[in-house]
N, C-alpha and C positions, 0 to 999 in steps of 0.2 A: 485657249488657243496657243499654238507654240510661238516662240520669238519669231518676229521677222527677219529673215535673211538678207532682204535687200529692201533699204529705207532712201527713196531719193526726195528730197524736199526742194522745191522751187528751182529745177534745174533749167539755166537759160543760157543760149549760146547765139550770138549773132556772128555773121559774116559781113563785114561792112553794114549796108543797109538791109541785109536779108536777117529775118529772124528765124533760124533754125529751130530753136527749141524755147518754149515759152511757158516758163514756170512748172516743169512736168515735176508732179509728185505722185509717188506710188508706193506700195508696200507688195513685197511678196515672201510668202512663207515657205517652209519645207513643205514639199508635196502639192505646191501650187503651179501653175502653168500661166505665167501673164503674157497676152499679146499685144504688140505695138503695132497697130494696123494703120496703115495709110498709103497714099499713091506714092510714086518716085517724087523724090525732092521733098516730101512732108517734114523731114528731121528726124527720122526712124534711126538710121545709123548712128547720127550724131548723139542722139540721146543713149543708145547704148554704149557709145565709146565713152562718154562721159560718165556712166555708171562703172564701167570697167576701169576707169582710170587712164584712159588712153587718150582722152582729149579732154581739158581743164574747162569746166564751166565758167562763164562769166559771171555766172551767180548761182546760189544753190549749194547743197551738199548732198552727197550719196555715201550711205554706209554700206558695207558688204560683211556680213556676219560680225558686226560692232567696229569695222575698222573704215576709216576715213578714206575713199578710193583715190583722193589725191595725196594727202599727207601721208599716208601708211599703204602706199601702192605696193611694197613687196608682199605685206601679208596679206592684201588681197587678192594678188596675184597666186598665191598659194592656196586659194580657197576657191577660185573660179576655173571655168573651163570656158572656152568659147571657140566659135566659128565666126570667121570675118567674112563678108560677103564676096570679098574679091582676093581671096587669100590665094597665093602661088606658091607651091610645093617644087623644090628642086626637080626638075624633069629627069635628070640622070639616074635619081634614086628609086629605088623599088618599094612597094609597099611596106615590106617587112623593115627595111633599111630607115625608112622615115619613123614607123613605129617606134623603133630601136634609139634612133635619136632622141625622139620626143621623150622617151622612157628616160633617158639619161641626164634629163633636168629634175627629174623629181626623186626624192629620198625613198618614197615607198609606191613606186608606180604600180599601177594594174598590170599584170603579166601580159606581154605583147600577145602571147599565144591565146589569150583568154578572148582578148578585144578582137582578133581576127577571126575566132569562132563566133563571137556574139554579134559581129557586124558582116558574117559572110564573107569574109576577105581571105580566107584559107588557101583557095585556088588561085588567088591573085597576089600571093605573098611575094613573087619574084618577078612581077609584073612592073614596068616602070609607070610612073604617075601619068604622062601624057596619054598612055595607052588604055586607061581606064574610063569605061562609061560615066556619064553623069552622075548616075545613081551611086556608082561604085565609089566617085571621088567625094560625094557627099557622106556615104558612110564610113569612108576613111576620115573625114574631117570630123565626123562626130566621134569616132574611135580617138583622135588625137584631142579632143575636147575633153574626152574622160579619162585620159591616161593618169593624170594626177589626182584622180579620186575627189574630184571637186564637190564642194556642197551646193554652188551656184553654177547654172550652164546659162551662157548667153549665146543664141542662135540668131545669126544674122540673115534673113532670107532663104532659110535652109531648104527650102522646097523649090526655088527657081530653077526652071529648065528642066525638072525631072519629068519622066513619062508617069501617067497614073499609078503603076504597079509600085515604082519606085518611090513616089511620094506616099503612097498608102504604106509602105513598109518604114519609111522614115517617121510616118505620124506614130506607128506603132512603136517603135524604138523611143520615142519622147515620152510617149504615155508610160511604158515601161521604166523610165527614168524618174518621171513624176512619181511613179507606184513606189519607188525605193527611196523617197524621201527628199529628192532634190528638188531645190528650188530653180523654176527655168523661166528665163524671159526670152521671147523670139520676136522678131519683127517679120512683116510680113504684108503683102499685098492682098492676100487672100482674105475671105470675110468667111 
């Protein structure tokens, strides 16, 4: 079997008396989808943020493509793509402007036009972010997560608020990413 892209061991996080994550351990390989499932408040977002290096665990470790997510955060950032549960994009920017901005952060980004075609955003290129539907915003978020050619993709509640057709389309896109050999970790309340 191929080498694990994500290895979490004993990730633990407390907020005062509340234990948000209690010794989470997992491995995700290239071409796998791992779901972190649970109700609101179960610690899913906290767990993902510790793996991504956005939140320091109280105990435990996580490596992404062999790099420690806390101590080697820069190397981890270069290998991951993520969608946050409550990401806010600048409302004054258009779809193409946001994609070009994110592309400027990477040495070898996926061409903006390719992502717009892949995620059905060509007709929305000049649309300002607040005018997009929920499904269009989710497709844009996924395109932004992929712009840096990540090996590992983190999706925090990617289907929340989507209509059934948009949800199906998003799942199809996630399966395609898995089939391309990406390691995907997603949180969801869906079972």
